[in-house]
C-alpha positions as CSV (number, residue, x, y, z in Angstrom):
1,M,-27.3,8.7,9.5
2,R,-25.9,8.6,5.9
3,L,-23.8,5.6,4.8
4,S,-20.5,6.1,3.1
5,Q,-20.3,5.7,-0.7
6,F,-18.2,2.6,-0.1
7,A,-20.8,1.0,2.2
8,Q,-23.5,1.8,-0.4
9,R,-21.6,0.0,-3.1
10,L,-20.7,-3.0,-1.0
11,K,-22.6,-6.2,-1.8
12,P,-23.0,-9.1,0.5
13,S,-21.3,-12.4,-0.4
14,E,-23.6,-14.4,-2.7
15,T,-22.6,-17.7,-1.2
16,L,-23.4,-16.5,2.4
17,A,-26.6,-14.8,1.2
18,I,-28.1,-18.0,-0.3
19,S,-27.2,-20.0,2.9
20,T,-28.9,-17.3,5.0
21,R,-32.0,-17.6,2.7
22,A,-32.0,-21.4,3.1
23,K,-31.8,-21.1,6.9
24,T,-34.7,-18.5,6.9
25,L,-36.9,-20.9,4.9
26,R,-36.1,-23.8,7.2
27,A,-37.0,-21.6,10.2
28,Q,-40.4,-21.1,8.5
29,G,-40.9,-24.8,8.3
30,R,-39.8,-25.5,4.7
31,D,-37.9,-28.7,3.9
32,I,-34.8,-27.2,2.4
33,L,-31.6,-29.0,1.3
34,D,-28.7,-26.5,1.3
35,F,-26.0,-27.1,-1.3
36,G,-25.0,-23.5,-1.3
37,L,-22.3,-23.0,1.3
38,G,-18.7,-24.1,0.8
39,E,-18.3,-25.8,4.2
40,P,-17.2,-29.4,4.9
41,D,-20.1,-31.3,6.6
42,F,-17.6,-33.2,8.8
43,L,-16.9,-32.3,12.4
44,T,-13.5,-30.9,13.4
45,P,-11.3,-33.9,14.3
46,P,-11.5,-34.7,18.1
47,H,-7.7,-34.3,18.7
48,I,-7.9,-30.7,17.4
49,I,-10.8,-29.9,19.7
50,R,-9.0,-31.4,22.7
51,A,-6.0,-29.3,21.9
52,A,-8.1,-26.2,22.1
53,E,-9.7,-27.3,25.4
54,R,-6.2,-27.9,26.9
55,A,-5.1,-24.5,25.6
56,M,-8.0,-22.7,27.2
57,A,-7.3,-24.4,30.5
58,A,-3.6,-23.4,30.2
59,G,-4.5,-19.7,29.8
60,Y,-4.5,-19.2,26.1
61,T,-7.4,-16.8,26.3
62,K,-5.5,-13.6,26.0
63,Y,-3.9,-11.6,23.3
64,T,-1.1,-13.1,21.2
65,P,1.3,-11.2,18.8
66,P,-0.9,-9.6,16.1
67,S,0.7,-11.8,13.4
68,G,0.1,-15.0,15.3
69,L,1.9,-17.2,17.8
70,P,5.6,-17.8,17.0
71,E,5.1,-21.5,17.5
72,L,2.2,-21.6,15.0
73,R,4.2,-19.6,12.4
74,A,7.1,-22.0,12.8
75,A,4.7,-25.0,12.4
76,I,3.3,-23.5,9.2
77,A,6.9,-22.9,7.9
78,E,7.6,-26.6,8.6
79,K,4.4,-27.7,6.9
80,L,5.1,-25.6,3.8
81,K,8.6,-27.1,3.5
82,R,7.4,-30.7,4.1
83,E,4.3,-30.7,2.0
84,N,4.8,-28.0,-0.6
85,Q,8.6,-27.8,-1.1
86,L,8.4,-24.1,-0.1
87,D,11.1,-22.6,2.1
88,Y,9.8,-19.7,4.3
89,R,11.1,-18.3,7.6
90,P,8.4,-17.8,10.3
91,E,8.9,-14.0,9.9
92,Q,7.6,-14.5,6.3
93,I,4.3,-15.9,7.6
94,I,1.3,-14.2,9.1
95,V,-1.7,-15.9,10.7
96,S,-5.1,-14.2,10.1
97,C,-8.8,-14.7,10.9
98,G,-9.4,-17.1,8.0
99,A,-7.9,-17.2,4.5
100,K,-10.5,-14.6,3.4
101,H,-9.0,-12.2,6.0
102,A,-5.5,-13.0,4.7
103,L,-6.6,-12.2,1.1
104,Y,-8.2,-8.9,2.3
105,N,-4.9,-7.9,3.9
106,L,-3.0,-8.6,0.7
107,A,-5.4,-6.6,-1.4
108,M,-5.1,-3.6,1.0
109,V,-1.2,-3.7,1.0
110,L,-0.6,-4.6,-2.6
111,V,-3.3,-2.8,-4.6
112,D,-3.4,1.0,-5.3
113,P,-6.4,2.9,-6.8
114,G,-6.4,2.3,-10.5
115,D,-4.4,-0.9,-10.4
116,E,-5.7,-3.8,-12.4
117,V,-5.6,-7.3,-10.9
118,L,-6.2,-10.3,-13.2
119,I,-8.5,-13.0,-12.0
120,P,-9.3,-16.1,-14.1
121,G,-13.1,-16.6,-14.2
122,P,-15.3,-18.1,-13.1
123,C,-13.9,-17.2,-9.7
124,W,-14.8,-17.1,-6.1
125,V,-17.1,-14.2,-5.4
126,T,-14.8,-12.4,-3.0
127,Y,-11.7,-11.9,-5.1
128,P,-13.2,-9.1,-7.3
129,A,-14.9,-7.5,-4.3
130,Q,-11.7,-7.3,-2.3
131,V,-9.7,-5.8,-5.2
132,A,-12.5,-3.2,-5.6
133,M,-12.4,-2.5,-1.8
134,A,-8.7,-1.6,-2.2
135,G,-9.6,0.8,-5.0
136,G,-8.3,-1.5,-7.7
137,T,-10.0,-2.8,-10.9
138,P,-10.7,-6.5,-11.0
139,V,-10.2,-7.8,-14.6
140,I,-11.8,-11.2,-15.2
141,I,-10.1,-13.4,-17.7
142,P,-13.0,-15.5,-19.1
143,T,-12.4,-19.2,-19.5
144,R,-14.4,-21.9,-21.2
145,A,-15.7,-25.2,-20.0
146,E,-14.3,-26.8,-23.1
147,E,-10.8,-25.9,-21.9
148,D,-11.6,-27.0,-18.3
149,F,-11.9,-23.4,-17.2
150,K,-8.1,-22.8,-17.4
151,V,-6.1,-19.8,-18.4
152,S,-3.2,-20.4,-20.7
153,G,0.0,-18.3,-20.9
154,A,-1.1,-16.9,-24.3
155,L,-4.5,-15.9,-22.9
156,L,-2.9,-14.3,-19.8
157,R,-0.5,-12.3,-22.0
158,R,-3.5,-10.9,-24.0
159,Y,-4.9,-9.3,-20.8
160,L,-1.7,-7.6,-19.7
161,T,-1.8,-3.8,-19.8
162,P,0.4,-1.0,-18.4
163,R,-2.0,-0.9,-15.4
164,T,-1.8,-4.6,-14.6
165,K,-0.4,-5.0,-11.1
166,G,-1.1,-8.6,-10.1
167,L,-2.7,-12.0,-10.7
168,I,-4.9,-14.1,-8.3
169,L,-4.7,-17.8,-9.1
170,N,-6.8,-20.4,-7.3
171,S,-6.0,-24.1,-7.8
172,P,-7.9,-26.3,-6.9
173,C,-10.6,-23.7,-7.9
174,N,-13.8,-22.6,-6.4
175,P,-16.3,-22.9,-8.1
176,T,-15.1,-25.0,-11.0
177,G,-12.9,-27.6,-9.3
178,T,-10.2,-26.9,-11.9
179,V,-6.7,-28.1,-11.0
180,Y,-3.7,-26.8,-12.9
181,T,-1.0,-29.3,-13.9
182,P,2.7,-28.5,-13.4
183,E,3.0,-28.0,-17.2
184,E,0.1,-25.6,-17.2
185,L,1.6,-23.6,-14.3
186,E,5.0,-23.5,-16.1
187,D,3.2,-22.0,-19.1
188,L,1.8,-19.2,-16.9
189,A,5.2,-18.8,-15.2
190,R,7.0,-18.1,-18.5
191,V,4.6,-15.1,-19.1
192,L,4.8,-13.9,-15.5
193,L,8.6,-13.9,-15.5
194,D,8.5,-11.3,-18.2
195,T,6.5,-9.0,-15.9
196,S,6.8,-7.5,-12.5
197,L,3.3,-8.6,-11.4
198,F,2.6,-9.9,-7.9
199,V,0.9,-13.3,-7.7
200,I,-1.5,-14.4,-5.0
201,S,-1.8,-18.2,-5.0
202,D,-4.8,-19.3,-3.1
203,E,-4.3,-23.0,-2.2
204,I,-7.0,-23.4,0.4
205,Y,-8.3,-26.6,-1.3
206,E,-4.9,-28.2,-1.7
207,H,-5.7,-31.5,0.1
208,I,-9.2,-31.9,-1.5
209,I,-7.9,-33.2,-4.8
210,Y,-8.8,-36.3,-6.8
211,D,-7.7,-38.8,-9.4
212,G,-4.2,-39.1,-8.0
213,L,-3.4,-35.5,-8.8
214,K,-1.2,-33.4,-6.5
215,Q,-1.5,-29.7,-5.9
216,V,1.6,-27.7,-7.1
217,S,2.3,-24.2,-6.0
218,L,3.3,-21.7,-8.6
219,A,5.9,-20.3,-6.1
220,T,7.9,-23.5,-6.4
221,L,8.7,-23.2,-10.1
222,H,11.2,-20.3,-10.2
223,P,13.1,-18.5,-7.5
224,A,12.5,-15.1,-9.2
225,L,8.7,-15.8,-9.2
226,K,8.7,-16.9,-5.6
227,E,10.0,-13.4,-4.7
228,R,6.7,-11.9,-6.1
229,C,4.4,-14.7,-5.0
230,V,2.3,-14.9,-1.8
231,V,0.8,-18.3,-0.9
232,V,-2.5,-18.3,0.9
233,N,-3.9,-21.2,2.8
234,G,-5.9,-22.0,6.0
235,F,-7.5,-24.7,8.1
236,S,-11.2,-24.4,7.2
237,K,-11.4,-26.9,4.3
238,S,-8.7,-29.5,5.1
239,Y,-9.4,-29.8,8.8
240,A,-13.2,-28.9,8.8
241,M,-12.4,-25.8,10.9
242,T,-14.6,-23.2,9.1
243,G,-15.9,-21.6,12.3
244,W,-12.5,-21.4,14.0
245,R,-11.5,-18.6,11.5
246,L,-7.8,-19.3,10.9
247,G,-5.9,-18.8,7.7
248,Y,-2.4,-17.7,6.8
249,C,-0.2,-16.5,4.0
250,A,3.5,-16.7,3.3
251,G,5.6,-14.5,1.1
252,P,8.2,-11.7,0.8
253,Q,8.9,-10.4,4.3
254,A,8.1,-6.8,3.4
255,V,4.6,-7.8,2.3
256,I,4.0,-10.0,5.4
257,E,5.2,-7.2,7.7
258,A,2.8,-4.8,6.0
259,C,0.0,-7.3,6.5
260,G,1.0,-7.4,10.1
261,R,0.8,-3.7,10.5
262,L,-2.6,-3.6,8.9
263,Q,-3.8,-6.5,11.1
264,S,-2.6,-4.8,14.2
265,Q,-4.9,-1.9,13.4
266,T,-8.0,-4.0,12.5
267,T,-8.5,-7.4,14.0
268,S,-5.3,-7.8,16.0
269,N,-4.5,-11.5,16.6
270,P,-6.6,-14.5,15.7
271,T,-8.1,-16.3,18.6
272,A,-5.4,-17.6,20.9
273,F,-6.6,-21.1,21.8
274,A,-7.6,-21.7,18.1
275,Q,-4.0,-21.0,17.1
276,V,-2.9,-23.7,19.6
277,A,-5.4,-26.1,18.0
278,A,-4.0,-25.2,14.6
279,I,-0.6,-26.4,15.7
280,E,-2.1,-29.7,16.6
281,A,-3.9,-29.8,13.2
282,L,-0.6,-29.4,11.4
283,T,1.6,-31.6,13.6
284,G,-0.9,-34.3,14.7
285,P,-2.5,-37.2,12.9
286,Q,-3.5,-36.5,9.3
287,D,-5.8,-39.5,8.8
288,S,-8.9,-37.3,8.9
289,V,-7.6,-35.2,6.0
290,R,-7.2,-38.2,3.8
291,R,-10.6,-39.7,4.8
292,M,-12.4,-36.4,4.0
293,A,-10.8,-36.2,0.6
294,E,-11.7,-39.8,-0.2
295,E,-15.3,-39.2,0.8
296,F,-15.5,-36.0,-1.3
297,E,-14.2,-38.0,-4.3
298,R,-16.8,-40.7,-3.8
299,R,-19.5,-38.0,-3.7
300,R,-18.1,-36.3,-6.8
301,N,-18.2,-39.7,-8.6
302,F,-21.9,-39.9,-7.8
303,V,-22.9,-36.3,-8.4
304,I,-21.4,-35.5,-11.8
305,P,-22.9,-38.4,-13.7
306,R,-26.2,-37.8,-12.0
307,L,-26.2,-34.1,-13.1
308,N,-25.2,-35.0,-16.6
309,A,-28.2,-37.4,-16.8
310,I,-30.7,-34.5,-16.1
311,D,-32.2,-33.0,-19.3
312,G,-30.7,-29.5,-19.9
313,L,-27.7,-29.8,-17.6
314,F,-24.0,-30.4,-18.4
315,C,-21.1,-30.5,-15.9
316,N,-17.4,-30.8,-16.3
317,L,-15.5,-33.3,-14.1
318,P,-14.0,-31.3,-11.2
319,R,-10.5,-32.5,-10.1
320,G,-10.5,-30.8,-6.7
321,A,-12.5,-28.8,-4.1
322,F,-16.1,-30.0,-3.5
323,Y,-18.2,-28.2,-6.0
324,A,-20.0,-29.0,-9.2
325,F,-20.4,-26.2,-11.6
326,P,-23.1,-27.4,-14.1
327,R,-24.0,-25.4,-17.2
328,V,-27.8,-24.7,-17.1
329,E,-28.3,-22.7,-20.2
330,G,-30.2,-25.7,-21.7
331,L,-33.0,-24.6,-19.4
332,F,-33.1,-21.0,-20.6
333,G,-36.4,-20.2,-22.3
334,R,-38.3,-23.0,-20.6
335,R,-41.2,-21.6,-18.5
336,Y,-42.0,-21.7,-14.8
337,Q,-45.3,-20.2,-13.7
338,G,-45.7,-18.8,-17.1
339,K,-42.3,-16.9,-17.1
340,P,-39.2,-18.0,-19.1
341,L,-36.0,-18.8,-17.2
342,Q,-33.4,-16.4,-18.5
343,N,-30.3,-16.9,-16.4
344,S,-28.9,-19.0,-13.6
345,T,-30.4,-16.7,-11.0
346,D,-33.8,-17.6,-12.4
347,V,-32.9,-21.3,-12.3
348,V,-31.7,-21.1,-8.7
349,A,-34.9,-19.3,-7.6
350,F,-37.0,-21.9,-9.4
351,L,-35.2,-24.8,-7.8
352,L,-35.4,-23.3,-4.4
353,D,-39.1,-22.6,-4.7
354,E,-40.1,-25.8,-6.6
355,A,-37.6,-28.4,-5.3
356,G,-36.6,-27.0,-2.0
357,V,-32.9,-27.1,-3.0
358,A,-30.6,-24.1,-2.3
359,L,-27.8,-23.5,-4.9
360,V,-25.7,-20.5,-5.8
361,P,-26.3,-18.7,-9.1
362,G,-23.3,-18.4,-11.5
363,E,-23.7,-14.7,-11.8
364,G,-21.8,-14.2,-8.5
365,F,-18.9,-16.2,-9.9
366,G,-18.9,-14.4,-13.2
367,D,-20.9,-16.8,-15.5
368,S,-24.6,-16.6,-15.8
369,R,-24.8,-19.9,-17.7
370,H,-23.8,-22.0,-14.7
371,L,-24.7,-22.5,-11.1
372,R,-22.7,-24.0,-8.2
373,L,-23.6,-27.1,-6.2
374,S,-21.6,-27.9,-3.1
375,Y,-21.4,-31.7,-2.5
376,A,-20.1,-31.1,1.0
377,A,-23.3,-32.9,2.1
378,S,-24.2,-36.5,3.0
379,M,-24.9,-39.0,0.3
380,A,-28.5,-39.3,1.4
381,E,-29.0,-35.5,1.0
382,L,-27.2,-35.5,-2.4
383,E,-29.4,-38.4,-3.6
384,E,-32.6,-36.7,-2.4
385,G,-31.5,-33.3,-3.7
386,L,-30.7,-34.5,-7.2
387,R,-33.9,-36.4,-7.3
388,R,-35.8,-33.2,-6.5
389,I,-33.9,-31.2,-9.1
390,E,-34.6,-33.8,-11.8
391,Q,-38.3,-34.0,-11.0
392,A,-38.6,-30.2,-10.8
393,I,-36.9,-29.7,-14.2
394,A,-39.2,-32.3,-15.8
395,R,-42.2,-30.1,-14.8
396,L,-40.9,-27.1,-16.7
397,E,-43.0,-26.1,-19.7
């Protein structure tokens, strides 16, 4: 049976691939520390689990409307107004099987073959892949560590062409931890207001933010920009609900209705009882959200200085999310088993083999000089993993 050309071109997610490799090695008896997957190591808060249990007992085990329970869409609308100063009606909101699913829906309903979509890089591995799935051309705007991996309005303007259709912005950012300030977002908005581009604002890490900063949505800056902006969020990161597969987006009603039609022909509704649990997540106690963010900040404050103390590594200070994105080009040219390390893929393979530490190479994010380390792990694991990394690097020729 011959696969389609699309299937032959499709690559697996690099982040999921490295985690799968780590699990395989563990099954073979290897002592592997996995810092590859972007998944909080906390359990889903008990009150959310209990809400799901009650929902199942009450019969929420059947289909719901494809775009989600009306009660959940209303709760999301209230959350967006309360926390983000964004005014959306429930009809302008769709619930999907994770934020990744919401982003896929948007790519399919907004991007035509030949359209260019701008993505600041380094970026999450799935953005370019989804644009390409829709027939579009992902255009990566390269950023520099010296500028905290941020795109300015002037840089954005240089990448505009007659084929540019949209922009995907992620703040706080995976993999760099970059957080845009209100002033920096306003700089981008001034350029965007001169265009007709759509904007997808991925705000999945909004609550995992440090140093007293607050996440600001680009959609709040100008009413005219809000009409072309879609806000994407979900429950995986803030509520440790990765396996529940629930995300959502809010935006112009025509776009949301198109996503609903697409979803009705693909996945249909997200899991019914998980949606009831999501209502509890939004409306119930928020103490766990704050505690997780505080713990991630404590880990960040340990990990970044520790990385910067290792010969050949340098890491910016992330202001959000739970990733370190150290530059490893100081190791390039050094030899392992007689062969020189030439890029971050080589470095990651070396550290997995020699140190038993799983990381994600920067190539998948668009920068072969860096790798990604998730500090969504216990302090004991982080201490041990960084000790192993330092000792392995010291053994390089």
